[in-house]
C-alpha positions, 0 to 999 in steps of 0.5 A, spaced: 446 179 864 441 184 862 440 189 856 435 195 857 433 196 851 427 201 854 422 198 848 415 201 852 418 208 852 420 207 844 414 205 843 410 211 847 414 217 844 414 214 837 405 214 838 406 221 842 410 224 836 406 222 831 399 224 833 403 231 835 405 231 828 398 229 825 393 233 829 398 239 830 401 240 823 395 237 818 390 240 823 393 248 822 393 247 815 385 246 816 385 252 820 388 255 816 383 255 810 377 256 815 378 261 820 376 268 818 381 272 823 386 274 820 391 274 825 398 270 826 397 270 834 391 265 832 393 262 826 400 262 824 399 261 816 397 269 816 404 270 819 411 271 816 418 272 817 420 279 814 426 278 810 428 284 808 427 291 811 424 296 807 427 301 801 425 307 798 424 303 791 417 301 789 416 293 789 413 291 783 410 284 785 406 278 781 401 273 783 407 268 782 413 272 786 407 273 791 406 266 792 414 264 791 414 269 797 409 266 801 413 259 800 419 261 803 417 266 809 410 264 811 410 262 818 405 256 818 409 253 813 416 254 817 413 250 823 410 245 818 417 244 815 420 244 823 415 239 825 418 234 819 424 235 821 423 233 828 420 227 826 426 225 822 430 225 827 425 221 832 426 217 826 433 216 826 432 215 834 428 209 833 433 206 827 438 206 832 435 202 836 436 196 831 443 198 829 450 196 833 453 200 838 460 201 837 465 205 843 472 206 845 474 207 851 481 208 854 484 209 861 489 210 866 490 211 873 493 209 880 490 204 884 491 202 892 488 195 894 487 192 901 488 185 901 486 184 908 479 188 906 478 183 900 480 177 905 487 176 904 489 175 911 495 173 914 492 166 916 491 165 908 497 167 906 501 162 911 497 157 908 501 158 901 507 159 905 511 153 902 510 155 895 513 162 896 520 163 897 523 163 904 521 169 908 516 172 903 510 171 908 513 175 913 514 181 908 508 180 904 504 187 905 497 187 905 496 194 902 499 194 895 499 199 889 499 199 881 498 202 876 493 200 870 493 202 864 487 199 859 483 200 852 477 197 850 472 196 844 465 196 846 459 193 842 452 192 843 447 190 838 440 188 838 439 182 834 431 181 834 426 185 838 419 185 836 418 192 839 423 195 836 422 193 828 414 195 829 416 201 832 421 203 827 415 202 821 411 206 826 417 212 826 417 212 818 410 212 818 409 219 822 415 221 818 411 221 812 405 224 816 409 230 817 412 230 810 404 230 808 402 236 813 408 240 811 405 239 803 398 240 805 401 247 808 404 249 802 397 248 799 394 253 804 400 258 803 398 258 795 391 259 796 391 264 802 396 268 798 393 267 791 386 269 795 389 276 798 393 278 791 386 277 788 383 281 793 387 286 793 387 286 785 379 288 786 380 292 792 385 297 787 380 296 781 375 299 786 379 305 787 380 306 780 372 306 778 370 310 784 376 314 781 374 315 774 366 316 777 370 322 780 372 324 774 366 324 771 362 327 776 367 333 776 366 334 769 357 333 770 358 338 775 363 343 770 357 342 765 351 343 770 355 350 773 356 353 766 349 350 764 347 354 770 351 360 769 347 361 762 340 360 766 338 354 763 338 349 769 336 350 776 339 351 782 337 344 784 340 341 778 347 344 780 346 341 787 344 334 785 351 334 781 355 337 787 352 332 792 353 326 787 361 329 786 362 329 794 359 322 795 363 319 790 369 322 794 367 318 799 367 312 796 374 313 793 376 314 800 373 308 802 376 304 797 383 306 798 382 305 806 380 297 804 385 297 799 391 299 804 388 294 808 389 288 804 396 290 801 398 290 809 395 283 809 398 281 803 405 284 806 404 279 812 403 273 808 409 274 804 414 276 809 414 283 806 415 289 810 409 294 812 412 299 810 414 297 803 411 300 797 409 295 793 405 295 787 401 289 784 402 288 776 397 282 775 391 284 773 384 280 775 385 274 770 378 271 767 378 265 763 373 260 763 374 253 766 373 246 762 367 243 764 369 237 770 365 232 773 364 230 780 368 223 779 374 226 775 375 231 780 374 226 786 379 221 782 384 227 783 383 229 789 384 222 792 391 221 788 393 228 790 390 231 797 396 231 802 390 231 808 388 224 805 395 221 804 395 223 812 390 219 814 392 213 810 399 214 813 396 214 820 392 208 819 399 205 817 402 208 823 396 205 828 397 198 825 404 198 826 404 200 833 398 195 834 403 190 832 409 193 836 405 192 843 403 185 840 410 184 839 412 185 847 410 178 847 416 175 843 423 174 846 428 179 845 435 177 842 441 181 844 448 181 843 454 185 848 462 184 848 468 188 849 475 186 847 481 190 850 488 191 853 490 192 859 498 193 862 499 193 870 506 197 871 508 197 864 510 190 865 507 188 858 500 187 856 495 182 856 488 181 852 481 180 854 474 180 852 468 178 853 462 176 849 455 176 851 449 174 848 442 175 852 435 172 851 430 175 854 423 172 854 417 176 858 413 172 863 408 175 865 406 183 863 399 180 861 394 186 864 399 192 861 400 188 854 392 187 853 391 194 856 397 197 851 394 193 845 386 195 846 389 202 846 392 202 839 386 198 837 382 203 839 386 209 836 387 204 829 379 204 829 378 211 830 384 213 824 379 208 820 373 212 821 376 218 820 379 216 813 372 214 811 369 220 813 375 224 809 372 220 803 366 223 803 368 230 805 373 230 799 366 229 795 363 234 799 367 239 798 369 237 790 361 238 789 361 244 793 366 247 789 364 245 783 357 248 784 361 255 787 365 255 780 359 254 775 354 259 779 360 264 780 361 263 772 354 265 771 355 271 775 360 274 771 356 273 765 351 276 767 356 282 771 359 283 764 352 284 760 349 289 766 356 293 765 355 294 757 347 296 759 349 300 764 355 304 759 350 304 753 344 308 758 349 313 761 352 314 753 344 315 751 342 319 757 349 323 756 346 325 749 339 327 752 342 332 757 346 335 752 341 336 748 337 339 753 332 334 753 333 332 760 336 335 766 342 332 770 338 328 775 337 322 770 344 322 768 346 322 776 342 316 776 346 313 770 352 314 772 351 311 779 348 305 776 354 304 771 358 304 778 354 300 781 355 295 775 362 296 775 363 294 782 358 288 781 363 286 776 369 286 779 366 282 785 364 277 781 370 276 778 373 276 784 368 270 787 370 266 781 377 266 781 376 264 788 371 259 787 377 256 782 382 256 787 378 252 792 376 247 787 384 246 786 385 246 793 380 240 794 383 237 788 390 237 791 393 241 786 393 248 787 400 248 788 402 247 781 396 248 777 393 255 781 396 259 774 392 254 770 385 255 774 386 262 774 387 263 766 394 267 767 
């Protein structure tokens, strides 16, 4: 008896699922970090599953709560989790190829037999006449019937098969790839949500600064109007104050529009209904990051980066597949049998069984086997090349992130100094205008300089925090240490 294990189908299915998992799940996280179009149609990491409808209450949202919501509802992460479950199921299916299969069957039925059609003719019956009672041959029916009831327990197991063993190892490696792909997706979600939150904070700061300058311009306009009515300033000074106020009012409208759009994107990433009113409770964090060398960060990345773990498991997977194809030259051993009882027309029962061992030895499939092995070797070579490239790319990303952190940190220092200088210049010019030494043109110029300095500070803080998050992502520890890198 020949047992059909479907080794070729198992191996090809495992190989296909693995590469689907690696290039689909792992690649989705990389795309989420690189693509600039914030649309879930092209990038699932910019989408989410809305879990609660909007209500009339104000939702106070901290950075931690935003990240928690993102990890629960983000569409890209949901897809990665689904892919992991698919690979877990396929691993169990591959395991079943080597586990025993036990089935219980039972049936009862009425059967009719044509003995003549089966070769039991009257001539053959006459040859046995001397063994039967007198007259029985003449009355012997050629059409007989009976009631048959039987029950059986069937047992089947592969005792040894190289392709099945190697295929299971490959399926386990594919399952680990799916796990690391999901973990990598979590890092992308944390980075995207944190950057979106910081972007909204920066936009809110722009709105606050613009509103504050509107208030200052309104005071300056009132002062200019009173001075003009008193005859101490010309019409041109009053006109300048009115233009500056309206210009700043336009800046408030533009800044508020940018903030509203940033909040919409943040809601999409965290599963919050678009019409839900939210308030960001964390302000722009700032803390200096301890100096780190590329060697230190790179060592952390090699231990913590999920995409690096992914490629390592891809190499293991490809080695297992190559071994599986090579082992197809080996014989396979299987066992199959059953035990059952049967009764005919209710006349007692009788046990019956079968025990069959099958040894299958491939004789000639050399062209197919060599083709499979060559293809598996090519995939292994490609995976090893990608692993070497990723090591170099991690070093590049770490060095770039460290340079960005250093440069943006210096930008923050310069921006803080510029704000302090602009405030001092505005204070001095306000005193000169109040003393009647200057008209309001230098005052308006000083106000514009302060607004520019404040906006530059907000932008510098945003860039500095984003650079620190990128460094944590490059090191593979953003999921657990984003707060430490932001200084919260």
